[in-house]
N, C-alpha and C positions, 0 to 999 in steps of 0.2 A: 504494500500500500504506500503510495507516494505521500509526500509531506502535506500537500494541499488537501488531499482527501482525508488524511488523518486529522488535520486541524478542523476540517468541516465536521467530521464525526464527533470530535470533542465538543465543538460548539453546539451541536444538536443535543448531545447528552447533557451538557451543562446549562444550556439555555442562554449562553452569552452571545449577545449581538446577532441573534438569528431572526430573520424576517419570515413571517408566515407567507403563505401563497397569496393571501389577499393584500399584503402590504406592498407598497412601491419600493423597488430596489433603489437605494440611493445612487445618484449619478456622481461621477468623480471627475474633477477638473484640475488641471495644473495651471497655476498663475506664475509665470516666469518673470523674474526681475531682470531687465535687460541693461542694468547699470554697467558701466565699463569694468568695475571691479569684479564682476561676476566672471569675466574672462571666458575660458574654454567651456565653462558650465552652460553657457548659452547654446552653442552649437550641439553640445552633448545632449542637453535636454530635448532639443528639437528632434534630433535623430532618434533618441530612445522612445519618445512619445510615438513617433511615426512607426517604429519597429514593433512596439508593444501593441499598437492599434491594428497592425496587420495580423498579429496573433489573435487578438480579440475578435476580429472579423471572421477569422477562420473558425473560431469557436462559437460564432453566432451571438456574441455578447456586445453590449454597448461599448463604444469607443471612449477613450479618455479625451476630454475636451481641453484645448490649450488656448490660453490668453496670455498676452505679454503686456507688461507695464514697467516703465522705467522708474526705479526707486521704491521707497517704502514710506514716504512722507505721509503723515496722517493729520488731518485737521477736521474740525467740525464742519458741517455744511455751511457753504458761503463764507468759509474762513478767509480772512484777509492775509494771514501769514502763510497759508498753503493754498495756492491757486488751484482751481478745479482740475486743470490739466496735469497737475503734479500730485493730486490727492488720491492716494491708493484706496480710500474709502469708496470712491465712485466706481473704480475698477472692480472691487470686490462685490459691491452691490449689483453691478451689471452682470457679473458672473452668476450670482444667485438668481436674479430675476429674469434676465434676458436669455441666458443659456440654460436656465433651470438646473444648475448644478447644486447638489446638496452638500458635498464635501469639497472644499478648496484646499489643494496642496500647494502652498505658497513657497516657492524656492526663491529665497531672497537673502541679501546681506543685511537687511533691516536698516540700511543707511537712509539718511534724510532726517527731517525734523518731524517729531511726533509730539503733538500737544496733548495735554490731559483731556481736553475736549474731543480730540480726534480719536483717542483710544476708547473713550467712553462711547462715542458714536459707533465705532466698530463693534464694541461689545453689544450694544443694543441691536445692531444689524444681525449678529449671530443669534440673538434671542427671538428673532421674528419667527412666528409659526404660521404655516400655510396649510390649509385643509388638504388632506390626502397627499401631503408631502412629508418625507422624513425630516427630522430635525437638522438644523444646519451645523456643520462642523468646519473648523479651520485647523489644518495641520501646517505649522510653520517649520519649514525646513531651512534653518538658519545656516547658510553656507555661502562661501565665496572663494575665489581662487586662492587668495593669500592664506586664508584660514585653513583651507584644505592642504596646502603645501607645507605649512608650518606643522600640521598634524600634532603629535604629542609634544612637540616643542613648546606648545602653549602652556605646558605644565612647569616649564623651567622658571627659575626665579626672575629671569629677565624675559618677561613675556614678549615674544617676537611679533605678535599680531598687530600691535598698535591699537586702533579703535576697536572695541569689542562691545556690541550692543547688549550682550548678556553678562558683561562684567559687573561685579558687585557695585561699582560706583556709577553705573549707567542705568539704574532703575530696572533691573531685570524682572522685578516683581510685576511691573506693569504689563509685560508681555505674558508672563505666566498667569497672572490674574485674568487676562483677556480670554484665555482658553480653559479656565477652570470651570467647575460645575458641569463637566461632561461636554463642554463646547469644543474641545479639541486637544491638541498636544503639541509640544515643541520637540523637534528633532535636531540635535546638534552634537557632533562628536567632540570629545575632549572638553566638555563643559560640565560643571557641577551646578545643579539647580538650587535655588533657595530651599532650605529645609521644608518650609511650609508648603512647597509646590512640587514635591517629588512625584506626586501622582500625575502631574501634567508633563512629565519628562520621559522621553523615549530612551530608557536605559539599554545598554548592550546586553547580550546574553551573559557575558562574564568579563572580568577585567583582572589583570595582575600587574597593572602599571602602578607602582608605588606612589608616585607623585599625585596621580589622579585620585587614588583611593584615600590618601592622607587628606587631600583637599576636601573630600566629602565626609571625612570623619570616620572612615572605616578602618578598624584595627587590623583586619585580616590582610594577608599578602595576596590572596586570590579570592574572588567572590563571584557568585552567580546571582543574577538579578531576575526579578519578576518581569517577564516580557508579555504580560497580559495586554499591554497596549497594542502589540502586533497582532495578537490573537483576536482582539476586539475589532481591529481594523479589517482583518481578513474576513471576519464574520459579516462585517457591514458591506464590504465591496468585493469579496472573493478575489482579492489581490494580495500578493505577498510583499510585505514591507521589510521583512527581516529574513534573509536567506538562512538556510540550514547551517552553513559554515561561515556565516558573516562575522566579521570582526572589524573594529576600527583599526585602520592602518597606523602603526606607530611612526612610520616615515612615509613620505609620499614619493611614489613614482607612478607613472601612468598605469603600469602593470598592477600595482597595489590597489589603486583606486578603482579602476574599471572592473577588476576581477574579484575584489574583496568587499566592496560596499555597494549598496543599492541606491541609485539616484531616483529612478522611476519605478514604482511598484509594478509587478508583473504577475501573470496568471498561473504560470506553471514552472515549478522548480526543475522539471526534467529538461526544459529547453533553455535554462539559464546560461549554461556554458556556451552554447552556440550563439545565443543572443549577445553575450559579452564579447565574444570573438568578433562578431559582426560590427559591434560598436567600436571596438578598438581599431579594427581595420579602417572603418569609415573616418574615425577621428584622426588617424595617422596619415590619411591620404593627403598629398600636397603636390605642388608643382615641383618640377625638377630644378636643379641648381641653375641650369642655363635659362630656364623659363623665368626664374626669379631675376637673374641678371639682365634679361632682356627688358624688364620693366624699369630699370634704373637709367636715368639720364645723367651722364658724367663725362667730363673731358678725359679724366683718367680715374679708373675705378680700382680701389684696393679690395682684394678678396681674401678674407681671413677665415681659415678653417681651424677651429680650436676645439679640442676635446680634453676633458679632465677625467682622471680615473686613478684608482689605487693600483699600483703595479701588480701586487699580489692577486688582486681580483682579476686582472687581465689574464695572468698566467693560469689561474684556477679555472675560470669559466670559459675561456676560449677553447678549452678541451672538452667542454660539456654543452654542446649546442642544443640539447633537449631540456636543459634545466628550466624549472618553473620558478626558481627563487628570484625575488625581485631584484636583488643585486646582480645576479647572473644575467637576467634579462636586460638590465640597464647596460651592462658591459657588452652583450651581444648586439644590442641596438646601436651602441656607439661604434662597434666594429663595422656594422653596416654603413654607418655614416662615413667612416674613414674610407671604406671601399668605394662608396658612391663618389666622394670627392676626388679620389685618385682617378677613377674612370673618367670623370668630367674633365680633369686637367689633361689627361692623356689625349682625349678626343679633341680638346681645344688646341693642344699643341700640334696635333696632326692635321687639323682642318682650317685653323684660323690663318688669316693673312698677316703679313708683317705689321700692317697698320693696325689691325685688330689687337695683335699681341702687344703693341706699344701702348695701347690704351688700357691695359690691365696689368696689375701687379699682384701676384699670388703669394700667399704665405701659409704655411702649414705649421700648426703648433700642437704638441702633445704635452699636457700638463700632468706630469707623472708624480704621484703623491705616495707617501708612506701610509697615511691614514686619511679617512674622509674628513675628519674634523680638524686636520692640521693643514694650514696653508704653507706654501713655499715661502722662504724668506725673500724679502724684497717686494717691489711693487707688484700689483695684480698683473698676471701674465697677459690677459686679454687686453687690458688698457695699455700695457707697455707695447704690445705688438701693434695696436692701432696707432699709437703715437709714432712708432718707427715708420709705419706706412705713410703717415702724414708728413713726417720730417724728411725721410729719405727718398720717397717716391713721388712726393708732391701730389698726392691724390686729392680729389675734391669730393669723393664719396667713398664710403667703406661698406662692404657687404660682409656681415658677420654670420657665419654658418657654424653653429655650436651646439653642444649638449648642455651648455650653461654652467658646467661645474669647474670650479677652480680651487676646491678645498675649503676648509673652514665651515663646513656644514654637512649636509647629507645628500646623497644622490637624488635627483629629481627636483631639488630646491636650488635654483640658480644662485651663485655666490659671487658674481662679478662685481668688482668695485666700481659702482656707477659714478661716484664722485671723480675718481681718477680718469675714468673713461670720458666723462664730460669735459674734464680739463684738457684731454688730449685732442678734442675736436672743436671745442666751442670757439676759441679765438681764431682758429684757422678757417672757420666757416665750412667745415666738412660735414656732409650729410651722413647719417648713420642708418643703415638698413639691416634688419635682423631677421634671421630665420632660425628658430629653435624648434626642431621637430617634436611633435607631441609625444613620441615614443620615449624620449629622454627628458622631457621637461616642458614647461610652458613659460613664455616670456613674462616676467613680472610687470605689473602695470606701471611701476615707476620707471622701468627700462623703456617701456613703450612711450611714456611721456617724454623721456630724454630723446628718443629717436625722432619723435614728432617735432620737438622743439628745435632739433637740428635741421629740420626740413626733410627728413627721411621718414621711414615707417617700419612697422613690423609686419612681415608677411604671414598671413593666417591661412591655414587650410589650403584648399585647391581653388584656383580661379574658376568661377562659375558655380561654386558651392555656396548657395545663399544662406545655408545654416551658419556660416561664419560671418554673416553680415550683421554688424551691430555697431553702435556708436563707439568711436575711439575715445580714450581719455583725453583730457585737456593737455596741451603741450606744457611741459614744465621741466626746467633744469633742476638737478639736485640742489638742496638749499645751501650747501656749503662747497660750491665749486671754487676751490682755491688750490693754489699750487701746493702739492704735497711736500712734506719736509724731506 
């Protein structure tokens, strides 16, 4: 008996969240925050909803509805501080009333301004009852690219996330109170809810992370949690919100995220693996190096291929091409990038004219490390290599093709020194273009802001793939662009 049928049987036996034949099955909708800080979660959500809907159609079941809205600002009706076009209250109300959705799954960073009146108005919206309609529910999936990539690093003494809407000093009680009394739940990895609102929090199956457990006041070194929240949601929608082997990724790589955690709930555990593989492949699809370069206008273009890795990891996993370990997959994907870059350079060298060759300067850089958390001595190698291209080759644009790793962190979380990189290009007026393949990492919003400020850009996905179409962040140089000591 598979997991979904077993859960359904338990629900029937216990009477939890079960609808009778006469009752209306609650409809389910996804409200996607399209703010720039959401990053790759925007295209991933679009792709996953489409894929899950194909499966639901095959099963003869209602599809998941999708709406998009930028930000999570909340104000009361006719608020002067939060204009109607930016007030998420109206988007949520329209989802309930126009699309006849009963449960809204809000994937959002919770960024923006939320007034007390706005939160109160949303709470009242959730309390509305309609004849012959199930009660309204709101599931807040509080997630954004930076939070995901920091992963369990949020438990360190030096919180790496920056602004956190559910931090103790940011009124988390307001959000938890909003979904209390059976109105919904908050889903957020590596977060401890206020003690009074633990019933409104989606706990994992188990945890053995000491910092997270201590923060929650748990004396045990390992603890299993009540996951009735997932059981209840399954009973309401016949969708799986927590996979059989699901766990919070302690560190982020695309491999960890796509294959270990659920973004969009799905109907069948048996098809989970193939669905994850399809999503990973779709998210990893991108233009070739030459296709990227063809988009760049420059008198002379510097092309920097940079890859960081621990030498022992390379030796170990290059011999194990079938490994499923996240570190191993990161190394193997990096090897693929190296191979692609070499083939590109070989082809260019054999086919380009002398004039074309004179307009490009290629550099290859391998950042070989002893440990992931330890940087090489001296300046950041990526910034240094860019500075050398600017100074020695007189380039007016740089294309950076990289796995994003330079040490001082963990695989999958880019560690390039953006201040030093900005210093290398700003005064020279050099444009920066970045391609960081999804398989090895995702370009930080701050690095994209730097690229845009320089007059360049970050290349996303594959040309023609509208799932990657969303607003870019505002151009911005790092706050401390000064000459390093």
